[in-house]
Structures are given as structure tokens and as C-alpha cells.
C-alpha positions as CSV (number, residue, x, y, z in Angstrom):
1,M,0.0,0.0,0.0
2,R,1.2,3.5,-0.9
3,F,0.2,6.8,0.6
4,G,-0.6,10.3,-0.6
5,V,-2.2,13.6,0.5
6,H,-5.3,15.0,-1.2
7,L,-5.4,18.8,-0.4
8,G,-8.3,21.0,-1.5
9,P,-6.9,24.3,-2.9
10,Q,-9.3,26.4,-0.8
11,N,-9.5,28.4,2.4
12,L,-5.7,29.0,2.5
13,T,-3.3,31.2,0.7
14,M,-1.2,30.1,-2.2
15,T,1.9,30.6,0.0
16,E,0.4,28.2,2.6
17,M,-0.6,25.7,0.0
18,R,2.9,25.6,-1.7
19,S,4.6,25.3,1.7
20,A,2.2,22.4,2.6
21,W,3.0,20.6,-0.7
22,R,6.7,20.8,0.0
23,R,6.3,19.5,3.5
24,F,4.1,16.5,2.4
25,E,6.9,15.5,0.0
26,E,9.5,15.8,2.7
27,L,7.4,13.6,5.0
28,G,7.6,10.7,2.5
29,F,4.2,10.7,0.9
30,E,4.3,9.5,-2.7
31,W,1.3,11.4,-4.1
32,I,-0.2,14.9,-3.8
33,S,-3.5,15.8,-5.5
34,V,-5.8,18.7,-5.9
35,W,-9.6,18.7,-6.2
36,D,-11.7,20.5,-8.8
37,H,-14.1,23.1,-7.4
38,F,-14.9,26.7,-8.3
39,Y,-16.4,27.4,-4.9
40,S,-15.3,26.2,-1.5
41,A,-16.6,22.7,-0.9
42,A,-15.8,22.8,2.8
43,P,-16.6,25.2,5.7
44,P,-16.6,28.2,5.4
45,F,-18.5,27.6,2.2
46,D,-18.1,31.2,1.1
47,G,-14.3,31.0,1.5
48,E,-11.7,31.5,-1.2
49,C,-11.0,28.7,-3.7
50,F,-8.2,28.4,-6.3
51,E,-8.8,26.9,-9.8
52,A,-7.7,23.3,-10.1
53,L,-5.8,23.1,-13.4
54,T,-3.5,26.0,-12.6
55,S,-3.0,24.7,-9.1
56,H,-2.1,21.3,-10.5
57,A,0.6,23.0,-12.7
58,A,2.0,24.8,-9.7
59,L,2.1,21.6,-7.7
60,A,4.1,20.0,-10.6
61,L,6.7,22.8,-10.3
62,E,6.8,22.9,-6.5
63,T,7.6,19.2,-6.1
64,T,10.3,16.9,-7.4
65,R,9.4,13.3,-6.6
66,V,5.7,12.8,-5.8
67,R,3.0,11.8,-8.3
68,V,1.0,14.9,-9.0
69,G,-2.7,14.1,-9.4
70,S,-6.2,15.4,-9.6
71,L,-9.1,13.8,-7.8
72,V,-11.0,14.5,-10.0
73,Y,-11.6,17.0,-12.8
74,S,-15.3,17.4,-13.5
75,T,-15.8,16.7,-17.2
76,G,-18.6,19.2,-17.4
77,Y,-16.3,22.1,-16.6
78,R,-13.8,21.8,-19.5
79,H,-13.6,20.5,-23.0
80,P,-11.6,17.2,-23.1
81,T,-9.2,18.6,-25.6
82,L,-8.3,21.3,-23.0
83,L,-7.8,18.6,-20.4
84,A,-5.6,16.6,-22.7
85,K,-3.4,19.6,-23.6
86,A,-3.2,20.8,-20.0
87,G,-2.4,17.3,-18.8
88,A,0.4,16.9,-21.3
89,T,1.8,20.3,-20.3
90,I,1.7,19.3,-16.6
91,D,3.4,16.0,-17.4
92,H,6.3,17.9,-18.9
93,L,6.4,20.4,-16.0
94,S,6.6,17.6,-13.5
95,G,9.1,15.5,-15.5
96,G,6.6,12.7,-16.1
97,R,4.7,12.5,-12.8
98,L,1.1,13.3,-13.9
99,E,-1.9,11.4,-12.7
100,M,-5.1,12.5,-14.5
101,G,-8.4,12.1,-12.6
102,L,-11.8,12.5,-14.3
103,G,-15.3,12.3,-12.9
104,A,-18.9,13.1,-13.9
105,G,-19.2,16.1,-11.5
106,W,-21.7,16.6,-8.7
107,H,-21.6,20.1,-7.2
108,K,-24.8,21.5,-8.7
109,V,-24.3,24.9,-7.0
110,E,-21.2,25.6,-9.1
111,Y,-22.7,24.6,-12.3
112,E,-25.7,26.8,-11.8
113,A,-23.6,29.8,-10.6
114,Y,-21.4,29.7,-13.7
115,G,-24.2,29.0,-16.2
116,L,-23.1,25.5,-16.9
117,P,-25.8,22.8,-17.6
118,F,-26.1,20.4,-14.8
119,E,-27.2,17.4,-16.7
120,A,-29.0,14.2,-15.5
121,P,-26.7,11.6,-14.0
122,A,-26.9,9.3,-17.0
123,V,-26.0,12.1,-19.3
124,R,-23.0,13.2,-17.2
125,L,-21.7,9.7,-17.2
126,R,-21.9,9.5,-21.0
127,R,-20.1,12.8,-21.2
128,L,-17.4,11.4,-18.8
129,A,-17.0,8.3,-21.1
130,E,-16.5,10.5,-24.2
131,S,-14.0,12.8,-22.3
132,A,-11.9,9.9,-21.1
133,T,-11.8,8.4,-24.5
134,I,-10.8,11.6,-26.2
135,V,-8.1,12.5,-23.6
136,R,-6.4,9.1,-24.0
137,A,-6.7,9.2,-27.8
138,L,-5.1,12.6,-28.0
139,W,-2.2,11.4,-25.8
140,T,-1.6,8.3,-27.9
141,E,-2.6,8.9,-31.5
142,D,-1.1,11.3,-34.0
143,T,-4.4,12.7,-35.0
144,V,-7.9,12.0,-33.6
145,D,-11.3,12.0,-35.4
146,F,-14.2,11.7,-33.1
147,D,-18.0,12.1,-33.7
148,G,-19.8,11.6,-30.4
149,E,-22.9,12.8,-28.6
150,F,-21.1,15.7,-27.0
151,Y,-17.9,16.3,-28.8
152,T,-16.7,16.3,-32.4
153,L,-13.0,16.3,-33.4
154,K,-11.5,16.4,-36.9
155,E,-7.8,15.6,-37.2
156,A,-7.2,16.9,-33.7
157,R,-3.6,16.8,-32.5
158,C,-2.0,17.0,-29.0
159,D,1.6,17.9,-29.5
160,P,3.9,17.5,-27.6
161,K,2.7,14.2,-26.3
162,P,3.2,13.6,-22.5
163,L,6.6,12.4,-21.4
164,Q,5.0,9.3,-20.0
165,H,3.9,6.9,-22.7
166,T,0.3,7.3,-21.4
167,P,-0.3,9.1,-18.1
168,P,-2.6,7.1,-15.9
169,I,-6.3,8.1,-16.1
170,W,-8.2,7.7,-12.8
171,I,-12.0,7.6,-12.7
172,G,-13.6,8.9,-9.6
173,A,-16.8,7.0,-9.1
174,S,-19.2,5.8,-6.4
175,G,-22.6,4.8,-8.0
176,P,-23.0,1.4,-9.8
177,R,-23.1,2.9,-13.3
178,A,-20.1,5.1,-12.6
179,L,-18.2,2.2,-11.0
180,A,-18.7,0.1,-14.1
181,L,-17.4,3.0,-16.3
182,A,-14.3,3.1,-14.0
183,G,-13.6,-0.5,-14.9
184,T,-13.9,0.0,-18.6
185,L,-12.4,3.4,-19.0
186,G,-9.8,3.9,-16.3
187,D,-6.3,2.8,-15.4
188,G,-7.3,3.6,-11.8
189,W,-10.4,3.9,-9.7
190,N,-10.6,6.3,-6.8
191,A,-13.3,6.5,-4.1
192,S,-13.8,9.1,-1.4
193,Y,-14.7,8.3,2.2
194,F,-15.7,4.7,1.8
195,S,-15.6,2.3,4.7
196,P,-13.6,-0.9,4.1
197,E,-16.8,-2.8,3.5
198,A,-18.2,-0.3,1.0
199,F,-14.9,-0.1,-0.8
200,S,-14.8,-3.9,-1.2
201,N,-18.4,-4.0,-2.5
202,A,-17.7,-1.2,-5.0
203,L,-14.5,-2.8,-6.2
204,E,-16.4,-5.9,-7.2
205,I,-18.3,-3.8,-9.7
206,V,-15.2,-2.1,-11.0
207,R,-13.3,-5.4,-11.5
208,G,-16.4,-7.0,-13.0
209,S,-16.4,-4.4,-15.8
210,A,-12.6,-4.3,-16.2
211,G,-12.4,-8.0,-17.2
212,S,-8.7,-9.0,-17.4
213,K,-7.4,-5.4,-17.3
214,H,-5.6,-4.5,-14.0
215,I,-7.1,-1.4,-12.3
216,V,-5.1,0.4,-9.7
217,T,-7.3,1.4,-6.7
218,G,-7.3,4.3,-4.3
219,V,-9.4,5.6,-1.5
220,N,-9.4,9.1,0.2
221,L,-9.7,9.0,3.9
222,G,-9.8,11.6,6.7
223,L,-7.2,11.6,9.4
224,I,-7.9,12.5,13.0
225,G,-5.3,12.6,15.8
226,D,-5.5,10.6,19.0
227,I,-8.4,12.6,20.5
228,D,-11.6,11.7,22.4
229,A,-15.0,11.2,20.7
230,K,-16.3,14.7,21.4
231,D,-13.2,16.3,19.8
232,R,-13.4,14.0,16.9
233,E,-17.0,15.1,16.3
234,E,-16.0,18.7,16.4
235,F,-13.1,18.0,14.0
236,I,-15.4,16.4,11.4
237,V,-18.1,19.1,11.6
238,R,-15.5,21.9,11.4
239,R,-14.3,20.5,8.0
240,F,-17.4,19.0,6.5
241,G,-20.3,21.0,8.0
242,P,-23.2,19.5,10.0
243,Q,-24.2,16.9,7.3
244,T,-21.4,14.4,8.0
245,G,-23.2,11.1,8.0
246,P,-21.6,9.7,4.7
247,V,-18.0,10.3,5.9
248,R,-18.1,9.2,9.5
249,D,-16.9,5.6,8.8
250,A,-14.0,6.8,6.6
251,F,-11.7,8.5,9.1
252,L,-8.4,7.1,10.5
253,A,-8.4,7.8,14.3
254,G,-6.8,6.7,17.4
255,R,-3.3,5.6,18.4
256,P,-0.9,4.3,15.6
257,P,-1.6,0.6,16.2
258,E,-5.3,1.3,15.7
259,V,-4.7,3.3,12.6
260,I,-2.4,0.6,11.2
261,D,-5.0,-2.1,11.8
262,R,-7.7,0.0,10.1
263,L,-5.4,0.5,7.1
264,H,-4.8,-3.2,6.9
265,E,-8.5,-3.6,6.5
266,Y,-8.5,-1.4,3.4
267,Q,-5.4,-3.2,2.1
268,A,-7.1,-6.6,2.6
269,R,-10.1,-5.3,0.7
270,G,-8.0,-4.3,-2.3
271,A,-6.8,-0.7,-1.8
272,D,-3.5,0.0,-3.5
273,W,-3.4,3.7,-2.4
274,V,-4.7,5.6,0.6
275,N,-4.8,9.4,0.2
276,I,-5.2,11.4,3.3
277,A,-7.9,14.0,2.5
278,V,-6.8,17.3,4.1
279,R,-8.9,20.4,4.4
280,A,-7.8,23.7,5.8
281,P,-6.9,24.5,8.5
282,I,-4.1,21.9,8.0
283,E,-3.0,20.1,11.2
284,M,0.5,19.4,10.0
285,D,1.5,17.8,13.4
286,V,-1.1,15.1,12.8
287,L,0.3,14.3,9.4
288,E,3.9,14.4,10.7
289,N,2.9,11.9,13.4
290,F,1.2,9.7,10.8
291,A,4.3,9.8,8.6
292,G,6.6,8.9,11.4
293,D,4.5,6.3,13.2
294,V,2.3,4.7,10.5
295,L,4.1,4.9,7.1
296,P,7.1,2.7,8.2
297,A,4.7,-0.2,8.8
298,F,3.8,-0.3,5.1
299,R,7.3,0.0,3.6
């Protein structure tokens, strides 16, 4: 099992975020990713939020070793040719460390605020399928012709190609139809705030649609220090707001042996990566303790 940090580019300054990225790499994490929101997706919901693609490029330049990822770009926000071109550029900026995450999108408030159509779930999934297909084709083929439901390309090029032969494409998915798409479209599948049991059940769907193809798997989990139940509750509400039911079973909490045991549950259920999902304010001491006390158990 390998470990990363998934930090939302919001409610903190760019100077703070860049410093955090450097520290995460120093601590021995192997992945750092951004998320894709136009508005803050965590309290305070009216806080400041940086754009994801440009933050992703900054992350590539601020680090030297970690995989630089996105979990995940909403395919309703940008044309897939833009994602392909930007991804190739970030791969060059990072020296071949890009991980491209794509998803169907969910934050209706952002779509409506920016005048973007918030389509029905099945339509968004079909758009995701076309986007992933186009991005991969532009990275691997000299020219691309495509005539789909949403996009039309005629002798489209993406030059230069990424430094990697084909950067990994991760599909962020949770519902049954999206999970099946993750298996057919993705090199990797990522889930956010799943319990070990839920992760295992979802992975069955992903693997069932993938056939013989190997899919790398990842899960985003919260991290709480060794604090009592009341303080844990306050911690979760402060970062997620009062509606925290879906995420309560997906936090690592307690002393290092308890956290290690919990991670072994995810590992046994098929998780290749665990990304610690961090929201400002960043409790760097908790991450430092995790790096010192937990990471060595998995090396």
C-alpha cells in the first residue's frame, strides 16, 4: 500500500498551500493531488478557492518526486481537448509525474452559478465516457477524429505528447453505473470516504467491468489525531459541515496501532493507495505523526 495527500486548494493562501506541498513530499508521501471546485466545498462555504488546473501545474513545479494528481476533474467544466493539452503540459512540467483524474461532476451549485448545464446523472456519465476516450486518444494517437454525442474532433492533435507513454487516467466513481465505467475506462479507480466494506463492494463492480485489465485502486480517507470522541465530532463538523453522515466511517483515528489495523482492513479489501484528505486548517503535526508512526509499517 502506498500513501498520498489530497489537499483542496481552498480556504488557505497560495503561499500556505505551496509550503504544505513541499512538507508533504519531505514527509515521505508519494502522491499529492488537488480537487476541482470553483467554490469552497468545505466550511466556510463562502471561502476562497483556487482553480484546479493552474493549481495542478503549480504543484508540478513545487515538487520533485511525488506523483501529481487530480481527484478529480469534473468533465462538465472543461472540454476534453483542453484537459488533454493541459495534462500533457503538466506532465512535462513535472518530469513525467502526472496522474489525471476524471469524474462526472456533482456540485450543482457551481454549475448553476457559472451558467453550466447540470445534466442528468446518466448524461453526465456518457459525457465522462467520451471525455476519457478523447483524452487518451489525444495522448496516444497522431491525430484524432471523433464524432460523439457531446464532442466532435477532426484531425485533432495534441503535441507535444506527454513524457509518460500514457499518463494514468483515474476515474472517480461511487454509484453502480459510474463504477462500471471506471472499470472499462480507467487505469485507476478512486473512491472518497468509503468504509472498508463499502470499498470492497464497489471494487467488485469495478473489477467485474474491467475484465482481465488491471485497475489500480485508491481511497481518500480523513485523518484525526488521537483525541476523544467529542473532539473527533467537532473536527469532522468543522471541516465538512453539519451533514457528515456519509463520511463518518472513513476516518483514521486513534493511536498508531489502531490506525495501522484500520489501514490493513483497506489493504485486505484491495486498496493500493490511501490518500489522506486534508482540508484547511491543516493540522501538520497530525500528518507528521502519521508519517513517522504509520508509514514505516507499510514500507
